C-alpha positions in Angstrom: -25.0 9.4 -9.1 -23.9 12.7 -10.6 -25.7 14.1 -13.6 -22.4 14.1 -15.5 -22.2 10.4 -15.4 -23.4 10.1 -18.9 -20.7 12.3 -20.4 -18.3 9.9 -22.2 -15.3 12.2 -21.4 -15.7 11.6 -17.7 -14.1 8.2 -17.7 -10.7 9.4 -19.0 -10.8 12.2 -16.4 -11.4 9.6 -13.6 -8.5 7.6 -15.1 -6.2 10.6 -14.7 -7.4 11.0 -11.1 -6.6 7.3 -10.3 -3.2 7.4 -12.0 -2.1 10.5 -10.0 -3.6 9.1 -6.8 -1.4 6.1 -6.6 1.6 7.7 -8.3 1.8 10.1 -5.3 2.0 7.2 -2.8 4.3 4.9 -4.8 6.9 7.4 -5.8 8.2 8.1 -2.2 7.0 5.0 -0.3 9.0 2.4 -2.1 12.4 4.2 -1.6 11.6 5.5 1.9 14.3 3.4 3.6 16.9 4.6 1.2 15.9 8.2 1.7 16.1 7.9 5.5 19.4 6.1 5.4 21.0 8.8 3.2 19.4 12.0 4.4 18.2 11.8 8.0 21.3 12.4 9.9 20.2 11.2 13.3 18.2 8.1 12.3 21.0 5.7 13.2 20.5 2.3 14.8 18.7 3.6 17.9 15.5 2.0 19.1 13.2 3.8 21.5 12.0 1.4 24.2 14.1 -1.2 22.5 11.9 -1.7 19.4 10.6 1.6 18.0 13.2 2.3 15.2 13.0 5.3 12.9 12.5 3.1 9.8 9.9 1.0 11.5 8.1 4.1 12.8 8.2 5.7 9.3 6.5 2.6 7.7 4.1 2.2 10.7 2.9 5.8 10.1 0.9 4.5 7.2 -1.1 2.3 9.6 -1.5 5.2 12.0 -3.0 7.4 9.3 -5.2 4.5 8.0 -6.7 4.2 11.5 -7.3 7.9 11.7 -8.7 8.5 8.2 -12.1 6.8 8.7 -12.9 9.4 11.4 -12.1 12.3 9.0 -14.0 10.8 6.0 -17.0 9.5 7.9 -17.5 12.2 10.5 -16.6 15.2 8.4 -16.1 14.7 4.6 -19.2 12.5 4.1 -21.5 14.8 6.0 -20.6 18.4 5.3 -18.6 19.1 2.2 -18.7 18.0 -1.5 -16.3 15.1 -2.0 -14.3 16.7 -4.8 -13.5 19.8 -2.6 -12.4 17.8 0.3 -10.3 15.6 -2.0 -8.6 18.6 -3.6 -7.9 20.4 -0.3 -6.4 17.3 1.3 -4.0 16.7 -1.7 -2.9 20.4 -1.6 -2.2 20.2 2.1 -0.6 16.7 1.7 1.7 18.1 -1.0 2.9 20.9 1.4 3.7 18.4 4.1 5.4 16.0 1.7 7.6 18.9 0.5 8.6 19.7 4.2 9.3 16.0 4.8 11.5 15.7 1.8 13.4 18.9 2.8 14.1 17.5 6.3 17.5 16.3 7.5 16.6 15.4 11.1 14.2 12.8 12.4 12.4 15.3 14.6 11.3 17.3 11.6 10.9 14.5 9.1 8.6 12.1 11.0 5.9 14.7 12.0 5.7 16.0 8.4 5.6 12.5 7.0 2.8 11.6 9.4 0.9 14.8 8.5 1.2 14.0 4.8 -0.2 10.5 5.4 -3.1 11.8 7.6 -4.0 14.0 4.6 -3.4 11.3 2.0 -5.0 8.2 3.4 -8.5 9.6 3.5 -8.2 10.4 -0.2 -8.1 6.7 -1.0 -11.7 6.4 0.2 -12.6 9.7 -1.4 -11.2 8.7 -4.8 -13.3 5.6 -4.7 -16.4 7.7 -3.7 -15.8 10.0 -6.7 -15.4 7.0 -8.9 -18.5 5.1 -7.8 -20.8 8.1 -7.5 -19.9 9.3 -11.0 -20.2 6.0 -12.8 -23.3 4.8 -14.4 -22.4 1.2 -13.6 -19.7 1.0 -10.9 -19.5 -2.8 -11.3 -18.6 -2.5 -15.0 -16.7 0.9 -15.0 -14.8 0.9 -11.8 -12.3 -2.0 -12.3 -10.6 -0.8 -15.5 -10.5 2.8 -14.2 -9.0 1.5 -10.9 -6.4 -0.3 -12.9 -5.0 3.1 -13.8 -4.0 3.5 -10.1 -1.8 0.4 -10.3 -0.3 1.8 -13.5 0.4 5.0 -11.7 2.3 3.1 -9.0 4.2 1.3 -11.8 5.1 4.6 -13.5 6.4 6.0 -10.2 8.8 3.0 -9.8 10.0 3.3 -13.3 10.7 7.0 -12.9 12.6 6.7 -9.6 14.3 3.4 -10.5 15.3 3.9 -14.1 15.1 7.5 -15.2 18.8 8.0 -15.2 20.1 4.5 -15.4 22.1 4.1 -18.7 24.3 1.5 -20.3 23.9 -2.1 -20.9 24.8 -5.5 -19.4 27.1 -5.1 -16.4 28.0 -1.6 -17.4 24.7 -0.1 -16.1 25.4 3.0 -14.0 23.6 6.1 -12.8 24.2 9.3 -14.6 22.3 11.8 -12.5 22.7 15.5 -13.1 24.8 17.0 -10.3 21.9 19.2 -9.1 19.8 16.1 -8.5 22.3 14.3 -6.3 21.8 13.8 -2.6 23.9 15.1 0.2 25.9 11.9 0.4 26.6 11.4 -3.3 30.3 11.0 -2.6 29.6 8.1 -0.2 28.3 5.7 -2.8 24.6 6.7 -2.3 23.6 6.3 -5.9 20.2 6.5 -7.5 17.2 8.8 -7.1 15.9 6.7 -4.3 18.6 8.1 -2.0 17.7 11.7 -2.9 14.8 14.0 -2.1 13.6 13.8 -5.7 10.9 11.1 -5.2 9.4 13.6 -2.7 9.6 16.4 -5.2 7.8 14.2 -7.8 5.2 13.4 -5.2 4.7 17.1 -4.3 4.2 18.0 -8.0 1.7 15.2 -8.5 -0.1 16.2 -5.2 -0.5 19.8 -6.2 -1.5 18.8 -9.7 -4.2 16.4 -8.5 -5.3 18.9 -5.8 -6.0 21.5 -8.4 -7.4 19.0 -10.9 -9.9 17.8 -8.3 -11.8 21.1 -8.4 -12.6 20.4 -12.0 -14.2 17.0 -11.2 -18.0 16.7 -11.1 -19.9 18.0 -8.1 -20.3 15.1 -5.8 -22.4 16.0 -2.7 -21.6 14.4 0.7 -23.3 11.0 0.9 -24.4 11.4 4.6 -25.5 15.0 4.6 -28.0 15.6 7.4 -27.6 12.1 8.9 -26.3 11.3 12.4 -23.1 9.2 12.3 -21.5 7.6 15.3 -17.9 6.5 15.9 -19.1 2.9 15.6 -20.5 3.7 12.1 -17.3 5.2 11.0 -15.2 2.3 12.1 -17.6 -0.3 10.8 -18.3 -1.6 14.2 -21.7 -2.8 13.1 -19.8 -5.5 11.4 -18.7 -6.9 14.8 -22.0 -8.8 14.9 -20.6 -10.9 12.0 -17.8 -12.1 14.3 -20.3 -14.5 15.8 -19.8 -16.5 12.7 -16.7 -18.6 13.4 -15.4 -18.6 9.8 -15.8 -14.8 9.5 -14.0 -14.3 12.8 -11.2 -16.6 11.6 -11.0 -14.6 8.4 -10.7 -11.3 10.2 -8.1 -12.4 12.6 -6.0 -14.1 9.9 -6.3 -11.0 7.7 -4.9 -8.9 10.6 -2.1 -11.4 11.2 -1.1 -11.8 7.5 -0.7 -8.0 7.2 2.2 -8.1 9.6 4.5 -10.1 7.3 3.1 -8.1 4.4 4.7 -5.0 5.8 8.1 -6.7 5.6 7.7 -6.8 1.8 6.9 -3.1 1.4 9.5 -2.0 4.0 12.5 -4.2 3.2 12.4 -5.4 -0.3 13.8 -2.4 -2.1 16.9 -2.2 0.1 17.3 -5.9 -0.1 17.2 -5.9 -3.9 19.7 -3.1 -4.1 22.0 -4.8 -1.7 21.8 -8.0 -3.8 23.1 -6.0 -6.8 19.8 -5.7 -8.6 19.9 -2.7 -10.9 16.9 -0.4 -10.9 15.4 -2.0 -7.8 12.4 0.4 -7.7 11.6 -0.4 -11.3 12.0 -4.2 -10.6 9.5 -3.9 -7.8 6.9 -2.7 -10.2 6.8 -6.2 -11.6 4.7 -7.0 -8.6 2.0 -4.5 -9.7 2.2 -5.8 -13.3 1.4 -9.3 -12.0 -1.3 -7.8 -9.8 -3.1 -6.6 -12.9 -2.7 -10.0 -14.6 -4.0 -12.0 -11.7 -6.9 -9.6 -11.1 -8.4 -10.7 -14.3 -8.1 -14.4 -13.3 -10.0 -14.0 -10.0 -13.6 -14.4 -11.4 -12.5 -17.7 -13.2 -10.9 -19.2 -10.1 -13.5 -17.8 -7.7 -16.2 -19.8 -9.4 -14.2 -23.0 -9.7 -12.1 -23.5 -6.5 -14.0 -21.4 -4.0 -13.2 -18.8 -1.4 -11.2 -20.9 1.1 -8.9 -22.4 -1.6 -8.2 -18.9 -3.1 -7.4 -17.4 0.3 -5.1 -20.4 1.0 -3.3 -20.0 -2.3 -2.7 -16.3 -1.6 -1.2 -17.1 1.8 0.8 -20.0 0.4 2.5 -17.7 -2.1 3.2 -15.3 0.7 5.3 -18.0 2.4 6.9 -19.0 -0.9 7.9 -15.4 -1.6 9.8 -15.0 1.6 11.4 -18.4 1.3 12.7 -17.4 -2.1 14.1 -14.1 -0.7 15.7 -16.0 2.2 17.5 -18.3 -0.2 18.4 -15.7 -2.8 21.3 -13.3 -3.1 23.8 -11.8 -5.5 24.1 -15.0 -7.5 20.4 -15.9 -7.5 18.6 -12.9 -9.1 16.0 -15.2 -10.7 14.7 -16.1 -7.2 14.4 -12.4 -6.4 12.4 -11.6 -9.5 10.1 -14.6 -8.8 9.5 -13.3 -5.3 8.6 -9.9 -6.6 6.3 -11.3 -9.3 4.5 -13.4 -6.6 3.2 -10.1 -5.2 0.3 -10.1 -7.7 -1.1 -13.5 -6.6 -0.4 -12.8 -2.9 -2.3 -9.6 -3.0 -5.2 -10.4 -5.4 -5.9 -13.9 -4.1 -6.0 -12.8 -0.5 -7.1 -9.2 -0.3 -9.3 -8.9 -3.4 -10.9 -12.3 -2.8 -11.3 -11.4 0.9 -13.2 -8.3 -0.1 -15.5 -10.4 -2.3 -15.9 -12.8 0.6 -16.9 -10.0 3.0 -19.4 -8.7 0.4 -20.9 -12.2 0.1 -21.1 -13.0 3.8 -22.3 -9.6 5.1 -26.0 -8.7 5.1 -26.8 -5.8 2.8 -27.4 -3.4 5.7 -23.9 -3.9 7.2 -22.0 -4.6 3.9 -20.4 -1.2 3.7 -19.5 -1.3 7.4 -17.9 -4.7 7.0 -15.7 -3.4 4.2 -14.7 -0.4 6.3 -14.0 -2.7 9.3 -11.7 -5.1 7.3 -9.8 -2.0 5.9 -9.3 -0.6 9.4 -8.0 -4.0 10.6 -5.6 -4.7 7.8 -4.3 -1.4 6.4 -4.5 0.2 9.8 -3.8 -2.1 12.7 -2.0 -4.9 10.8 0.3 -2.5 8.9 1.0 -0.5 12.0 2.1 -3.6 14.0 4.0 -4.9 11.0 6.0 -1.7 10.5 7.1 -1.6 14.2 7.9 -5.3 14.2 9.9 -5.1 11.0 12.0 -2.2 12.3 12.8 -4.1 15.5 13.6 -7.4 13.7 15.9 -5.6 11.3 18.0 -4.4 14.3 18.2 -8.0 15.5 19.5 -9.1 12.1 22.4 -6.6 12.0 26.0 -7.6 12.9 28.6 -5.5 14.6 29.4 -3.8 11.3 25.7 -2.9 10.6 25.3 -5.4 7.8 22.0 -7.1 7.6 21.6 -10.9 7.6 18.9 -11.0 5.0 18.3 -14.7 5.2 17.6 -14.4 8.9 15.4 -11.4 8.3 13.2 -13.1 5.6 12.8 -16.4 7.5 10.9 -14.5 10.2 7.9 -13.4 8.0 8.0 -16.7 6.1 7.5 -18.6 9.4 4.9 -16.1 10.5 2.9 -16.4 7.3 3.2 -20.2 7.4 1.7 -20.3 10.9 -1.3 -18.1 9.7 -1.7 -20.4 6.7 -1.9 -23.5 8.8 -4.3 -21.9 11.3 -6.5 -20.6 8.5 -6.6 -24.1 6.9 -7.6 -25.8 10.1 -10.1 -23.2 11.5 -11.8 -21.7 8.4 -14.7 -24.0 7.5 -16.6 -21.9 4.8 -16.7 -24.2 1.8 -18.9 -22.1 -0.5 -17.5 -22.1 -4.1 -19.1 -19.0 -5.6 -20.5 -15.7 -4.7 -24.0 -17.1 -5.1 -23.6 -20.0 -2.6 -24.3 -19.8 1.0 
């Protein structure tokens, strides 16, 4: 722990770090589909090898970067350089690549720069946590409220992109964006900042600001300096021994599989809401993060009373319900759309956060950190990568000859997929412990 941990002013500084960290990601990630549709001239309805679509590849790049980042953090950052220096340099480089991506008009230039940005950004998620934990006197007490500022940063990015220039009231809401901020297809009904490069400009500004700000953070020496680290250590492969436990293996496999329909939510919801006539779709999607904060505070209560299995089942059940609501919603059923978005909080918290608690509970102390790294690699990496590609392919299958998307058909696919995972988990997962203290 850093000597500066006792300085009261450090907590607000870490809050600023977390706010900017997730603002950077949320500000361009949510409207990514819109940007590609309006600005990347050669990203039409082609599919390489029949399933690799531009939009699918763009979202899958998050999974690619998530699979690469453990090597960078574990093999380099954690062994040779102070954490705050690596954190700052990566954000400065990431800001440069994000600027180049936002300035691109062809897929050949956009995708490489987007991927380079994410390769720089994804390791900073682990580094931000390292800075937070190593500079907190009591991580268990201090980390959760500080981490909440990251969720607020994501919410702020959605409000900025979705509602910064939305004026009027009732049905008269319209965009009044200054002419210099309009995208290249402003005369073709591409309205809203999500269709322009401005989300990328906002992300670049936040990346550069956080990159410079990082150098003012407390000196945080590398955790593994002088130690030999293998590829297996980096990927958390020591945790593979836990797969001998049937329930743990079922949990890992289901976590991987449930992340595939999860990617449908992040990839398609914004365009879906916009097409259904929802004003300020980016802002509306932040309701999912608001509910995430709310349900996060309920987890300790439910964890003690209903146990791990029931909480995980509830999370997956609401995954199914969300997509069923989307499949049955439309221009005349906005209430169903809002409910589906709000369900994100219980979907995410009751499965992912509860899952992290389950891993911490089941893994022996000497492999606990490896187990957390392993589940992150499986879900954020492999699961989101497969989901991004699959969503891109399925979107093509749901388009008619005019290019219009059959949204009901699109949403039933992840609904059925999540339902199958739910049933399999219910039948195969036998862990009945009801609290973190039970075995």
